[in-house]
C-alpha positions as CSV (number, residue, x, y, z in Angstrom):
1,X,0.0,0.2,0.2
2,X,1.5,3.4,-1.3
3,X,2.0,5.9,1.8
4,X,-0.1,9.1,1.7
5,X,2.2,12.3,0.4
6,X,3.6,14.6,2.8
7,X,3.3,18.5,1.8
8,X,7.4,18.3,0.8
9,X,6.7,15.1,-1.6
10,X,4.9,17.3,-3.5
11,X,6.5,19.3,-6.7
12,X,6.9,23.3,-6.2
13,X,4.5,23.7,-9.0
14,X,1.9,22.0,-7.2
15,X,2.4,23.2,-3.7
16,X,2.1,26.7,-5.4
17,X,-0.9,26.2,-6.7
18,X,-2.6,25.1,-3.6
19,X,-1.0,27.9,-1.9
20,X,-2.6,30.4,-4.6
21,X,-6.1,28.6,-4.3
22,X,-5.8,28.8,-0.5
23,X,-5.2,32.6,-0.3
24,X,-7.8,33.4,-3.2
25,X,-10.5,31.5,-1.0
26,X,-9.4,33.3,2.0
27,X,-9.5,36.9,0.2
28,X,-13.0,36.0,-1.2
29,X,-14.2,34.9,2.1
30,X,-12.7,38.1,3.7
31,X,-14.6,40.4,0.8
32,X,-17.8,38.8,1.2
33,X,-17.8,39.0,5.0
34,X,-16.5,42.8,4.9
35,X,-19.3,43.5,2.4
36,X,-21.9,41.9,4.5
37,X,-21.1,43.7,7.8
38,X,-21.1,46.9,6.1
39,X,-24.0,46.5,3.8
40,X,-28.0,47.2,5.4
41,X,-30.3,44.5,5.3
42,X,-32.5,46.3,2.7
43,X,-29.5,46.2,0.3
44,X,-29.2,42.0,0.6
45,X,-31.5,39.7,-1.4
46,X,-32.6,37.0,1.4
47,X,-31.6,37.0,4.9
48,X,-28.0,38.3,6.2
49,X,-27.7,35.2,8.3
50,X,-28.1,32.9,5.3
51,X,-25.4,35.0,3.2
52,X,-23.0,34.8,6.5
53,X,-23.5,30.8,6.7
54,X,-23.2,30.5,2.8
55,X,-20.1,32.6,2.8
56,X,-18.4,29.7,4.1
57,X,-18.7,27.3,1.5
58,X,-15.3,27.0,-0.4
59,X,-15.4,29.7,-3.4
60,X,-19.2,29.0,-4.3
61,X,-20.1,31.0,-1.1
62,X,-18.9,34.0,-1.7
63,X,-18.9,34.2,-5.3
64,X,-23.1,33.3,-5.1
65,X,-23.3,36.3,-2.7
66,X,-21.6,38.8,-4.9
67,X,-23.6,37.6,-7.8
68,X,-27.0,37.0,-6.5
69,X,-26.9,38.4,-2.6
70,X,-26.4,41.9,-3.1
71,X,-29.6,44.0,-4.8
72,X,-28.9,45.8,-8.0
73,X,-28.6,49.2,-8.2
74,X,-27.4,49.6,-4.6
75,X,-23.6,50.6,-4.0
76,X,-22.3,50.8,-0.4
77,X,-20.5,53.8,-0.8
78,X,-22.9,55.9,-2.5
79,X,-26.0,54.3,-0.4
80,X,-23.9,55.3,2.7
81,X,-22.6,58.8,1.5
82,X,-26.6,59.7,0.8
83,X,-27.8,58.7,4.0
84,X,-25.4,60.9,6.1
85,X,-25.6,63.9,3.7
């Protein structure tokens, strides 16, 4: 029976790809959570708690939030500026 490969057994190109994919996943998650926290519930399609949970589904969750979770025509910066001024 073959033993499981260890991190150091992988080729450098494979380790680089895994690292890049991991960084992309973390950045997508952080961006989705940041946007969810700062956006009003009225600017989100569905429940904020649902989107918080879905954001943790690798790649699919954050991308789905940015495509389907935010209401069209709302902008975080301009809506915040309009509310204060």
